[in-house]
TIVO-2410 file (N, C-alpha, C; in nm, 3 decimals):
# residues 171
REC num residu      c1      c2      c3 atome chaine
REC   1      X   4.368   0.612  -0.532     N      A
REC   1      X   4.278   0.543  -0.623    CA      A
REC   1      X   4.141   0.533  -0.591     C      A
REC   2      X   4.117   0.459  -0.471     N      A
REC   2      X   4.006   0.422  -0.427    CA      A
REC   2      X   3.914   0.548  -0.382     C      A
REC   3      X   3.988   0.633  -0.327     N      A
REC   3      X   3.913   0.747  -0.283    CA      A
REC   3      X   3.854   0.840  -0.403     C      A
REC   4      X   3.913   0.820  -0.511     N      A
REC   4      X   3.870   0.914  -0.636    CA      A
REC   4      X   3.758   0.813  -0.688     C      A
REC   5      X   3.744   0.702  -0.679     N      A
REC   5      X   3.618   0.619  -0.698    CA      A
REC   5      X   3.496   0.657  -0.618     C      A
REC   6      X   3.520   0.657  -0.491     N      A
REC   6      X   3.442   0.713  -0.418    CA      A
REC   6      X   3.381   0.837  -0.431     C      A
REC   7      X   3.487   0.929  -0.451     N      A
REC   7      X   3.444   1.077  -0.461    CA      A
REC   7      X   3.342   1.084  -0.592     C      A
REC   8      X   3.390   0.999  -0.684     N      A
REC   8      X   3.314   1.011  -0.811    CA      A
REC   8      X   3.167   0.953  -0.806     C      A
REC   9      X   3.161   0.831  -0.728     N      A
REC   9      X   3.014   0.814  -0.725    CA      A
REC   9      X   2.952   0.886  -0.648     C      A
REC  10      X   2.979   0.950  -0.531     N      A
REC  10      X   2.912   1.055  -0.431    CA      A
REC  10      X   2.883   1.174  -0.525     C      A
REC  11      X   2.964   1.221  -0.605     N      A
REC  11      X   2.935   1.327  -0.705    CA      A
REC  11      X   2.821   1.286  -0.806     C      A
REC  12      X   2.821   1.158  -0.853     N      A
REC  12      X   2.721   1.120  -0.949    CA      A
REC  12      X   2.587   1.126  -0.850     C      A
REC  13      X   2.580   1.078  -0.749     N      A
REC  13      X   2.495   1.074  -0.678    CA      A
REC  13      X   2.415   1.204  -0.647     C      A
REC  14      X   2.502   1.289  -0.619     N      A
REC  14      X   2.463   1.444  -0.593    CA      A
REC  14      X   2.423   1.501  -0.695     C      A
REC  15      X   2.467   1.469  -0.821     N      A
REC  15      X   2.430   1.521  -0.935    CA      A
REC  15      X   2.288   1.485  -0.987     C      A
REC  16      X   2.272   1.354  -0.960     N      A
REC  16      X   2.158   1.287  -0.994    CA      A
REC  16      X   2.032   1.349  -0.921     C      A
REC  17      X   2.043   1.383  -0.785     N      A
REC  17      X   1.962   1.459  -0.690    CA      A
REC  17      X   1.942   1.585  -0.706     C      A
REC  18      X   2.020   1.636  -0.837     N      A
REC  18      X   1.970   1.780  -0.865    CA      A
REC  18      X   1.894   1.787  -0.987     C      A
REC  19      X   1.880   1.670  -1.044     N      A
REC  19      X   1.787   1.666  -1.182    CA      A
REC  19      X   1.642   1.717  -1.149     C      A
REC  20      X   1.600   1.804  -1.230     N      A
REC  20      X   1.491   1.869  -1.226    CA      A
REC  20      X   1.360   1.771  -1.234     C      A
REC  21      X   1.255   1.769  -1.102     N      A
REC  21      X   1.152   1.685  -1.139    CA      A
REC  21      X   1.055   1.724  -1.240     C      A
REC  22      X   0.986   1.625  -1.275     N      A
REC  22      X   0.882   1.656  -1.376    CA      A
REC  22      X   0.776   1.729  -1.319     C      A
REC  23      X   0.755   1.840  -1.378     N      A
REC  23      X   0.633   1.933  -1.328    CA      A
REC  23      X   0.490   1.879  -1.399     C      A
REC  24      X   0.415   1.867  -1.268     N      A
REC  24      X   0.266   1.818  -1.321    CA      A
REC  24      X   0.233   1.882  -1.453     C      A
REC  25      X   0.153   1.816  -1.544     N      A
REC  25      X   0.096   1.864  -1.668    CA      A
REC  25      X  -0.008   1.962  -1.619     C      A
REC  26      X  -0.050   2.073  -1.689     N      A
REC  26      X  -0.164   2.159  -1.653    CA      A
REC  26      X  -0.279   2.167  -1.759     C      A
REC  27      X  -0.379   2.136  -1.729     N      A
REC  27      X  -0.496   2.116  -1.821    CA      A
REC  27      X  -0.550   2.279  -1.849     C      A
REC  28      X  -0.641   2.269  -1.947     N      A
REC  28      X  -0.659   2.416  -1.987    CA      A
REC  28      X  -0.732   2.489  -1.873     C      A
REC  29      X  -0.792   2.439  -1.791     N      A
REC  29      X  -0.852   2.501  -1.676    CA      A
REC  29      X  -0.759   2.563  -1.556     C      A
REC  30      X  -0.630   2.540  -1.600     N      A
REC  30      X  -0.512   2.578  -1.513    CA      A
REC  30      X  -0.489   2.467  -1.391     C      A
REC  31      X  -0.564   2.353  -1.371     N      A
REC  31      X  -0.543   2.266  -1.263    CA      A
REC  31      X  -0.458   2.145  -1.334     C      A
REC  32      X  -0.389   2.100  -1.236     N      A
REC  32      X  -0.301   1.960  -1.282    CA      A
REC  32      X  -0.377   1.863  -1.340     C      A
REC  33      X  -0.332   1.798  -1.447     N      A
REC  33      X  -0.410   1.678  -1.510    CA      A
REC  33      X  -0.381   1.568  -1.416     C      A
REC  34      X  -0.505   1.482  -1.412     N      A
REC  34      X  -0.504   1.377  -1.333    CA      A
REC  34      X  -0.404   1.284  -1.394     C      A
REC  35      X  -0.335   1.201  -1.291     N      A
REC  35      X  -0.235   1.092  -1.336    CA      A
REC  35      X  -0.323   0.943  -1.301     C      A
REC  36      X  -0.291   0.839  -1.355     N      A
REC  36      X  -0.372   0.732  -1.329    CA      A
REC  36      X  -0.301   0.692  -1.190     C      A
REC  37      X  -0.401   0.640  -1.114     N      A
REC  37      X  -0.372   0.585  -0.987    CA      A
REC  37      X  -0.363   0.447  -0.983     C      A
REC  38      X  -0.243   0.370  -0.954     N      A
REC  38      X  -0.241   0.236  -0.965    CA      A
REC  38      X  -0.231   0.186  -0.828     C      A
REC  39      X  -0.356   0.059  -0.818     N      A
REC  39      X  -0.390   0.019  -0.694    CA      A
REC  39      X  -0.277  -0.109  -0.691     C      A
REC  40      X  -0.198  -0.101  -0.606     N      A
REC  40      X  -0.087  -0.249  -0.579    CA      A
REC  40      X  -0.145  -0.330  -0.458     C      A
REC  41      X  -0.066  -0.431  -0.458     N      A
REC  41      X  -0.137  -0.533  -0.333    CA      A
REC  41      X  -0.156  -0.483  -0.193     C      A
REC  42      X  -0.078  -0.387  -0.169     N      A
REC  42      X  -0.063  -0.310  -0.066    CA      A
REC  42      X  -0.188  -0.232  -0.036     C      A
REC  43      X  -0.222  -0.165  -0.137     N      A
REC  43      X  -0.338  -0.054  -0.151    CA      A
REC  43      X  -0.461  -0.159  -0.128     C      A
REC  44      X  -0.457  -0.274  -0.202     N      A
REC  44      X  -0.583  -0.341  -0.203    CA      A
REC  44      X  -0.610  -0.387  -0.084     C      A
REC  45      X  -0.517  -0.400  -0.014     N      A
REC  45      X  -0.567  -0.456   0.166    CA      A
REC  45      X  -0.614  -0.344   0.243     C      A
REC  46      X  -0.572  -0.194   0.201     N      A
REC  46      X  -0.597  -0.085   0.288    CA      A
REC  46      X  -0.724  -0.019   0.238     C      A
REC  47      X  -0.760  -0.051   0.133     N      A
REC  47      X  -0.879   0.053   0.058    CA      A
REC  47      X  -1.011   0.023   0.134     C      A
REC  48      X  -1.052  -0.092   0.183     N      A
REC  48      X  -1.198  -0.108   0.216    CA      A
REC  48      X  -1.181  -0.043   0.364     C      A
REC  49      X  -1.076  -0.078   0.447     N      A
REC  49      X  -1.076  -0.011   0.576    CA      A
REC  49      X  -1.066   0.144   0.577     C      A
REC  50      X  -0.998   0.197   0.479     N      A
REC  50      X  -0.976   0.343   0.481    CA      A
REC  50      X  -1.108   0.411   0.433     C      A
REC  51      X  -1.197   0.333   0.358     N      A
REC  51      X  -1.294   0.400   0.293    CA      A
REC  51      X  -1.409   0.398   0.398     C      A
REC  52      X  -1.390   0.302   0.470     N      A
REC  52      X  -1.490   0.259   0.603    CA      A
REC  52      X  -1.478   0.379   0.700     C      A
REC  53      X  -1.354   0.394   0.715     N      A
REC  53      X  -1.305   0.495   0.821    CA      A
REC  53      X  -1.334   0.631   0.784     C      A
REC  54      X  -1.303   0.678   0.662     N      A
REC  54      X  -1.350   0.816   0.604    CA      A
REC  54      X  -1.515   0.811   0.621     C      A
REC  55      X  -1.575   0.728   0.546     N      A
REC  55      X  -1.723   0.731   0.557    CA      A
REC  55      X  -1.785   0.746   0.721     C      A
REC  56      X  -1.736   0.654   0.781     N      A
REC  56      X  -1.771   0.688   0.947    CA      A
REC  56      X  -1.733   0.805   1.015     C      A
REC  57      X  -1.652   0.873   0.959     N      A
REC  57      X  -1.595   1.014   1.020    CA      A
REC  57      X  -1.681   1.103   0.965     C      A
REC  58      X  -1.732   1.085   0.836     N      A
REC  58      X  -1.831   1.178   0.772    CA      A
REC  58      X  -1.966   1.161   0.857     C      A
REC  59      X  -1.979   1.051   0.875     N      A
REC  59      X  -2.112   1.018   0.925    CA      A
REC  59      X  -2.130   1.081   1.084     C      A
REC  60      X  -2.001   1.047   1.156     N      A
REC  60      X  -1.991   1.113   1.304    CA      A
REC  60      X  -2.016   1.224   1.303     C      A
REC  61      X  -1.965   1.297   1.202     N      A
REC  61      X  -1.982   1.448   1.211    CA      A
REC  61      X  -2.124   1.517   1.202     C      A
REC  62      X  -2.244   1.430   1.173     N      A
REC  62      X  -2.389   1.498   1.200    CA      A
REC  62      X  -2.441   1.361   1.285     C      A
REC  63      X  -2.364   1.319   1.343     N      A
REC  63      X  -2.441   1.213   1.467    CA      A
REC  63      X  -2.502   1.101   1.406     C      A
REC  64      X  -2.443   1.025   1.302     N      A
REC  64      X  -2.508   0.923   1.234    CA      A
REC  64      X  -2.426   0.797   1.313     C      A
REC  65      X  -2.487   0.694   1.289     N      A
REC  65      X  -2.434   0.554   1.351    CA      A
REC  65      X  -2.313   0.520   1.234     C      A
REC  66      X  -2.222   0.446   1.273     N      A
REC  66      X  -2.121   0.409   1.198    CA      A
REC  66      X  -2.174   0.315   1.106     C      A
REC  67      X  -2.091   0.271   0.976     N      A
REC  67      X  -2.146   0.150   0.909    CA      A
REC  67      X  -2.024   0.032   0.937     C      A
REC  68      X  -2.069  -0.080   0.928     N      A
REC  68      X  -1.965  -0.172   0.913    CA      A
REC  68      X  -1.960  -0.238   0.763     C      A
REC  69      X  -1.825  -0.294   0.749     N      A
REC  69      X  -1.823  -0.375   0.605    CA      A
REC  69      X  -1.897  -0.518   0.619     C      A
REC  70      X  -2.007  -0.522   0.493     N      A
REC  70      X  -2.057  -0.615   0.483    CA      A
REC  70      X  -1.997  -0.704   0.349     C      A
REC  71      X  -1.963  -0.850   0.378     N      A
REC  71      X  -1.890  -0.924   0.270    CA      A
REC  71      X  -1.993  -0.938   0.134     C      A
REC  72      X  -2.125  -0.975   0.173     N      A
REC  72      X  -2.212  -0.968   0.062    CA      A
REC  72      X  -2.232  -0.849  -0.035     C      A
REC  73      X  -2.233  -0.743   0.057     N      A
REC  73      X  -2.234  -0.585  -0.057    CA      A
REC  73      X  -2.115  -0.570  -0.127     C      A
REC  74      X  -2.001  -0.615  -0.060     N      A
REC  74      X  -1.867  -0.601  -0.115    CA      A
REC  74      X  -1.863  -0.697  -0.241     C      A
REC  75      X  -1.907  -0.827  -0.236     N      A
REC  75      X  -1.913  -0.914  -0.352    CA      A
REC  75      X  -2.000  -0.876  -0.454     C      A
REC  76      X  -2.098  -0.820  -0.428     N      A
REC  76      X  -2.204  -0.754  -0.533    CA      A
REC  76      X  -2.135  -0.625  -0.578     C      A
REC  77      X  -2.036  -0.538  -0.505     N      A
REC  77      X  -1.986  -0.440  -0.573    CA      A
REC  77      X  -1.877  -0.470  -0.655     C      A
REC  78      X  -1.801  -0.584  -0.619     N      A
REC  78      X  -1.709  -0.608  -0.706    CA      A
REC  78      X  -1.753  -0.660  -0.839     C      A
REC  79      X  -1.844  -0.741  -0.799     N      A
REC  79      X  -1.922  -0.804  -0.930    CA      A
REC  79      X  -1.979  -0.708  -1.061     C      A
REC  80      X  -2.024  -0.576  -0.978     N      A
REC  80      X  -2.077  -0.503  -1.065    CA      A
REC  80      X  -1.960  -0.393  -1.111     C      A
REC  81      X  -1.862  -0.377  -1.058     N      A
REC  81      X  -1.745  -0.329  -1.110    CA      A
REC  81      X  -1.678  -0.374  -1.224     C      A
REC  82      X  -1.666  -0.495  -1.200     N      A
REC  82      X  -1.611  -0.581  -1.331    CA      A
REC  82      X  -1.704  -0.576  -1.453     C      A
REC  83      X  -1.842  -0.597  -1.408     N      A
REC  83      X  -1.905  -0.586  -1.528    CA      A
REC  83      X  -1.957  -0.455  -1.603     C      A
REC  84      X  -1.925  -0.328  -1.531     N      A
REC  84      X  -1.913  -0.184  -1.576    CA      A
REC  84      X  -1.783  -0.207  -1.682     C      A
REC  85      X  -1.691  -0.235  -1.620     N      A
REC  85      X  -1.558  -0.242  -1.725    CA      A
REC  85      X  -1.576  -0.320  -1.839     C      A
REC  86      X  -1.656  -0.437  -1.832     N      A
REC  86      X  -1.671  -0.516  -1.959    CA      A
REC  86      X  -1.786  -0.456  -2.018     C      A
REC  87      X  -1.858  -0.373  -2.008     N      A
REC  87      X  -1.974  -0.297  -2.054    CA      A
REC  87      X  -1.913  -0.175  -2.129     C      A
REC  88      X  -1.771  -0.119  -2.052     N      A
REC  88      X  -1.739  -0.002  -2.083    CA      A
REC  88      X  -1.823   0.155  -2.050     C      A
REC  89      X  -1.898   0.114  -1.961     N      A
REC  89      X  -1.982   0.223  -1.920    CA      A
REC  89      X  -2.041   0.210  -1.769     C      A
REC  90      X  -2.033   0.338  -1.722     N      A
REC  90      X  -2.075   0.339  -1.558    CA      A
REC  90      X  -2.219   0.365  -1.566     C      A
REC  91      X  -2.291   0.254  -1.526     N      A
REC  91      X  -2.419   0.275  -1.486    CA      A
REC  91      X  -2.470   0.184  -1.400     C      A
REC  92      X  -2.584   0.204  -1.350     N      A
REC  92      X  -2.651   0.127  -1.271    CA      A
REC  92      X  -2.710  -0.037  -1.289     C      A
REC  93      X  -2.695  -0.056  -1.425     N      A
REC  93      X  -2.784  -0.183  -1.474    CA      A
REC  93      X  -2.654  -0.283  -1.504     C      A
REC  94      X  -2.670  -0.390  -1.486     N      A
REC  94      X  -2.589  -0.541  -1.525    CA      A
REC  94      X  -2.585  -0.547  -1.672     C      A
REC  95      X  -2.503  -0.604  -1.729     N      A
REC  95      X  -2.518  -0.638  -1.875    CA      A
REC  95      X  -2.613  -0.726  -1.876     C      A
REC  96      X  -2.667  -0.803  -1.783     N      A
REC  96      X  -2.771  -0.900  -1.787    CA      A
REC  96      X  -2.899  -0.815  -1.771     C      A
REC  97      X  -2.912  -0.699  -1.753     N      A
REC  97      X  -3.023  -0.611  -1.706    CA      A
REC  97      X  -3.061  -0.601  -1.566     C      A
REC  98      X  -2.973  -0.672  -1.492     N      A
REC  98      X  -3.000  -0.679  -1.316    CA      A
REC  98      X  -2.985  -0.530  -1.287     C      A
REC  99      X  -3.078  -0.512  -1.156     N      A
REC  99      X  -3.081  -0.386  -1.079    CA      A
REC  99      X  -2.959  -0.400  -0.985     C      A
REC 100      X  -2.940  -0.323  -0.900     N      A
REC 100      X  -2.858  -0.334  -0.769    CA      A
REC 100      X  -2.915  -0.416  -0.682     C      A
REC 101      X  -3.055  -0.396  -0.650     N      A
REC 101      X  -3.118  -0.492  -0.569    CA      A
REC 101      X  -3.115  -0.636  -0.628     C      A
REC 102      X  -3.114  -0.689  -0.766     N      A
REC 102      X  -3.098  -0.799  -0.768    CA      A
REC 102      X  -2.956  -0.871  -0.751     C      A
REC 103      X  -2.870  -0.766  -0.796     N      A
REC 103      X  -2.713  -0.822  -0.762    CA      A
REC 103      X  -2.682  -0.844  -0.611     C      A
REC 104      X  -2.737  -0.766  -0.499     N      A
REC 104      X  -2.713  -0.780  -0.408    CA      A
REC 104      X  -2.788  -0.921  -0.344     C      A
REC 105      X  -2.909  -0.964  -0.388     N      A
REC 105      X  -2.962  -1.065  -0.355    CA      A
REC 105      X  -2.891  -1.190  -0.390     C      A
REC 106      X  -2.837  -1.174  -0.528     N      A
REC 106      X  -2.758  -1.287  -0.572    CA      A
REC 106      X  -2.632  -1.325  -0.487     C      A
REC 107      X  -2.583  -1.237  -0.396     N      A
REC 107      X  -2.476  -1.255  -0.322    CA      A
REC 107      X  -2.516  -1.283  -0.161     C      A
REC 108      X  -2.648  -1.314  -0.175     N      A
REC 108      X  -2.705  -1.355  -0.036    CA      A
REC 108      X  -2.733  -1.241   0.086     C      A
REC 109      X  -2.731  -1.106   0.034     N      A
REC 109      X  -2.758  -0.997   0.102    CA      A
REC 109      X  -2.932  -0.972   0.106     C      A
REC 110      X  -2.984  -0.983   0.228     N      A
REC 110      X  -3.142  -0.979   0.239    CA      A
REC 110      X  -3.189  -0.870   0.318     C      A
REC 111      X  -3.073  -0.775   0.365     N      A
REC 111      X  -3.118  -0.656   0.435    CA      A
REC 111      X  -3.191  -0.560   0.323     C      A
REC 112      X  -3.212  -0.434   0.397     N      A
REC 112      X  -3.253  -0.319   0.298    CA      A
REC 112      X  -3.163  -0.261   0.225     C      A
REC 113      X  -3.155  -0.237   0.076     N      A
REC 113      X  -3.044  -0.197   0.003    CA      A
REC 113      X  -3.090  -0.042   0.023     C      A
REC 114      X  -2.987   0.032   0.063     N      A
REC 114      X  -3.003   0.176   0.049    CA      A
REC 114      X  -2.990   0.242  -0.056     C      A
REC 115      X  -2.873   0.213  -0.136     N      A
REC 115      X  -2.834   0.285  -0.246    CA      A
REC 115      X  -2.677   0.213  -0.302     C      A
REC 116      X  -2.659   0.268  -0.422     N      A
REC 116      X  -2.547   0.232  -0.507    CA      A
REC 116      X  -2.470   0.356  -0.563     C      A
REC 117      X  -2.338   0.359  -0.549     N      A
REC 117      X  -2.275   0.480  -0.598    CA      A
REC 117      X  -2.163   0.402  -0.686     C      A
REC 118      X  -2.153   0.455  -0.796     N      A
REC 118      X  -2.048   0.413  -0.901    CA      A
REC 118      X  -1.968   0.532  -0.960     C      A
REC 119      X  -1.844   0.481  -1.028     N      A
REC 119      X  -1.749   0.596  -1.056    CA      A
REC 119      X  -1.683   0.498  -1.147     C      A
REC 120      X  -1.647   0.579  -1.279     N      A
REC 120      X  -1.540   0.555  -1.390    CA      A
REC 120      X  -1.450   0.671  -1.369     C      A
REC 121      X  -1.301   0.634  -1.311     N      A
REC 121      X  -1.222   0.722  -1.299    CA      A
REC 121      X  -1.082   0.672  -1.284     C      A
REC 122      X  -0.964   0.777  -1.284     N      A
REC 122      X  -0.824   0.717  -1.266    CA      A
REC 122      X  -0.797   0.777  -1.132     C      A
REC 123      X  -0.901   0.800  -1.060     N      A
REC 123      X  -0.859   0.865  -0.905    CA      A
REC 123      X  -0.852   0.738  -0.801     C      A
REC 124      X  -0.802   0.781  -0.703     N      A
REC 124      X  -0.813   0.719  -0.583    CA      A
REC 124      X  -0.930   0.674  -0.503     C      A
REC 125      X  -0.940   0.610  -0.421     N      A
REC 125      X  -1.058   0.585  -0.333    CA      A
REC 125      X  -1.094   0.730  -0.258     C      A
REC 126      X  -1.016   0.810  -0.189     N      A
REC 126      X  -1.065   0.891  -0.155    CA      A
REC 126      X  -1.119   1.008  -0.215     C      A
REC 127      X  -1.024   1.022  -0.333     N      A
REC 127      X  -1.077   1.139  -0.421    CA      A
REC 127      X  -1.233   1.106  -0.476     C      A
REC 128      X  -1.239   0.951  -0.503     N      A
REC 128      X  -1.381   0.937  -0.559    CA      A
REC 128      X  -1.469   0.930  -0.441     C      A
REC 129      X  -1.447   0.901  -0.303     N      A
REC 129      X  -1.542   0.929  -0.212    CA      A
REC 129      X  -1.587   1.090  -0.203     C      A
REC 130      X  -1.470   1.170  -0.223     N      A
REC 130      X  -1.493   1.311  -0.196    CA      A
REC 130      X  -1.605   1.344  -0.331     C      A
REC 131      X  -1.564   1.307  -0.456     N      A
REC 131      X  -1.661   1.319  -0.565    CA      A
REC 131      X  -1.794   1.312  -0.521     C      A
REC 132      X  -1.831   1.176  -0.469     N      A
REC 132      X  -1.956   1.135  -0.439    CA      A
REC 132      X  -2.024   1.228  -0.334     C      A
REC 133      X  -1.927   1.274  -0.243     N      A
REC 133      X  -1.990   1.353  -0.131    CA      A
REC 133      X  -1.999   1.513  -0.194     C      A
REC 134      X  -1.965   1.516  -0.293     N      A
REC 134      X  -1.993   1.673  -0.366    CA      A
REC 134      X  -2.130   1.664  -0.407     C      A
REC 135      X  -2.190   1.558  -0.452     N      A
REC 135      X  -2.313   1.547  -0.517    CA      A
REC 135      X  -2.426   1.491  -0.416     C      A
REC 136      X  -2.521   1.546  -0.405     N      A
REC 136      X  -2.658   1.528  -0.327    CA      A
REC 136      X  -2.691   1.386  -0.340     C      A
REC 137      X  -2.713   1.351  -0.455     N      A
REC 137      X  -2.760   1.196  -0.474    CA      A
REC 137      X  -2.673   1.093  -0.435     C      A
REC 138      X  -2.557   1.123  -0.472     N      A
REC 138      X  -2.444   1.018  -0.416    CA      A
REC 138      X  -2.406   1.003  -0.286     C      A
REC 139      X  -2.425   1.149  -0.217     N      A
REC 139      X  -2.379   1.187  -0.088    CA      A
REC 139      X  -2.516   1.110   0.008     C      A
REC 140      X  -2.614   1.113  -0.038     N      A
REC 140      X  -2.753   1.070   0.041    CA      A
REC 140      X  -2.726   0.904   0.037     C      A
REC 141      X  -2.671   0.874  -0.054     N      A
REC 141      X  -2.648   0.687  -0.035    CA      A
REC 141      X  -2.530   0.683   0.081     C      A
REC 142      X  -2.449   0.745   0.100     N      A
REC 142      X  -2.351   0.748   0.218    CA      A
REC 142      X  -2.407   0.785   0.357     C      A
REC 143      X  -2.490   0.882   0.362     N      A
REC 143      X  -2.520   0.982   0.456    CA      A
REC 143      X  -2.655   0.919   0.517     C      A
REC 144      X  -2.730   0.831   0.426     N      A
REC 144      X  -2.879   0.788   0.474    CA      A
REC 144      X  -2.880   0.739   0.625     C      A
REC 145      X  -2.941   0.780   0.702     N      A
REC 145      X  -2.942   0.744   0.848    CA      A
REC 145      X  -2.984   0.599   0.853     C      A
REC 146      X  -3.068   0.520   0.781     N      A
REC 146      X  -3.112   0.412   0.778    CA      A
REC 146      X  -2.992   0.284   0.739     C      A
REC 147      X  -2.883   0.338   0.690     N      A
REC 147      X  -2.767   0.262   0.638    CA      A
REC 147      X  -2.700   0.218   0.769     C      A
REC 148      X  -2.664   0.081   0.756     N      A
REC 148      X  -2.591   0.038   0.913    CA      A
REC 148      X  -2.471  -0.052   0.810     C      A
REC 149      X  -2.478  -0.110   0.678     N      A
REC 149      X  -2.369  -0.182   0.627    CA      A
REC 149      X  -2.313  -0.101   0.500     C      A
REC 150      X  -2.204  -0.133   0.490     N      A
REC 150      X  -2.119  -0.100   0.354    CA      A
REC 150      X  -2.032  -0.195   0.291     C      A
REC 151      X  -2.073  -0.184   0.162     N      A
REC 151      X  -1.994  -0.259   0.072    CA      A
REC 151      X  -1.890  -0.194  -0.038     C      A
REC 152      X  -1.758  -0.189  -0.069     N      A
REC 152      X  -1.701  -0.103  -0.152    CA      A
REC 152      X  -1.622  -0.200  -0.217     C      A
REC 153      X  -1.604  -0.186  -0.369     N      A
REC 153      X  -1.501  -0.262  -0.424    CA      A
REC 153      X  -1.463  -0.190  -0.563     C      A
REC 154      X  -1.377  -0.239  -0.636     N      A
REC 154      X  -1.315  -0.166  -0.775    CA      A
REC 154      X  -1.273  -0.286  -0.857     C      A
REC 155      X  -1.261  -0.230  -0.978     N      A
REC 155      X  -1.183  -0.326  -1.095    CA      A
REC 155      X  -1.096  -0.216  -1.144     C      A
REC 156      X  -0.969  -0.267  -1.171     N      A
REC 156      X  -0.861  -0.169  -1.218    CA      A
REC 156      X  -0.832  -0.222  -1.379     C      A
REC 157      X  -0.843  -0.164  -1.487     N      A
REC 157      X  -0.814  -0.194  -1.589    CA      A
REC 157      X  -0.666  -0.201  -1.634     C      A
REC 158      X  -0.611  -0.242  -1.708     N      A
REC 158      X  -0.457  -0.256  -1.737    CA      A
REC 158      X  -0.443  -0.094  -1.786     C      A
REC 159      X  -0.511  -0.021  -1.848     N      A
REC 159      X  -0.501   0.121  -1.875    CA      A
REC 159      X  -0.481   0.211  -1.755     C      A
REC 160      X  -0.525   0.156  -1.612     N      A
REC 160      X  -0.540   0.249  -1.521    CA      A
REC 160      X  -0.658   0.288  -1.472     C      A
REC 161      X  -0.778   0.271  -1.573     N      A
REC 161      X  -0.916   0.311  -1.534    CA      A
REC 161      X  -0.976   0.234  -1.434     C      A
REC 162      X  -1.022   0.281  -1.345     N      A
REC 162      X  -1.091   0.201  -1.233    CA      A
REC 162      X  -1.240   0.228  -1.216     C      A
REC 163      X  -1.283   0.109  -1.207     N      A
REC 163      X  -1.426   0.124  -1.166    CA      A
REC 163      X  -1.492   0.081  -1.047     C      A
REC 164      X  -1.539   0.196  -0.985     N      A
REC 164      X  -1.575   0.200  -0.829    CA      A
REC 164      X  -1.725   0.169  -0.820     C      A
REC 165      X  -1.743   0.084  -0.724     N      A
REC 165      X  -1.886   0.076  -0.667    CA      A
REC 165      X  -1.905   0.079  -0.520     C      A
REC 166      X  -1.995   0.131  -0.463     N      A
REC 166      X  -2.001   0.145  -0.340    CA      A
REC 166      X  -2.185   0.119  -0.294     C      A
REC 167      X  -2.197   0.012  -0.221     N      A
REC 167      X  -2.314  -0.025  -0.177    CA      A
REC 167      X  -2.350   0.025  -0.051     C      A
REC 168      X  -2.478   0.054  -0.002     N      A
REC 168      X  -2.498   0.085   0.157    CA      A
REC 168      X  -2.662   0.016   0.176     C      A
REC 169      X  -2.642  -0.061   0.275     N      A
REC 169      X  -2.760  -0.128   0.306    CA      A
REC 169      X  -2.784  -0.108   0.468     C      A
REC 170      X  -2.916  -0.156   0.481     N      A
REC 170      X  -2.953  -0.149   0.646    CA      A
REC 170      X  -3.029  -0.285   0.671     C      A
REC 171      X  -3.070  -0.298   0.803     N      A
REC 171      X  -3.138  -0.435   0.841    CA      A
REC 171      X  -3.262  -0.426   0.807     C      A
***
């Protein structure tokens, strides 16, 4: 009797493994539709280092000096990501009319602000970085030879939408 139960359980496990997987939904352009990327606690800890590593790899490919993470730029990026969510629009102006330069100064960064990249997406950090690298204006913020510091942050809404901000600065 015990053998029968064990065989039954194993058969159910084997059948469950045979269930068809959900195929990715395809959009009108023939590409898979994006799915919301959910940032969990483990990912939160990994994203800044992963973005920094990817940025520095890209910069090394053209013999640029590496960037270092800057806590003031990161704090300004986080504040702006949350503010964009509250405004429900991705743009470079704060709800109080502040510019990127004013926001980094508020956080105590007094170096040279090179630039700011922003994004409203459901994609992860590397997909967002790839999108920034695909456009000249946003790529220039990342690849500027005067940049020595990096701040990157995000705010994820309950819906899964992520508001990304990346700031670069120099000495």
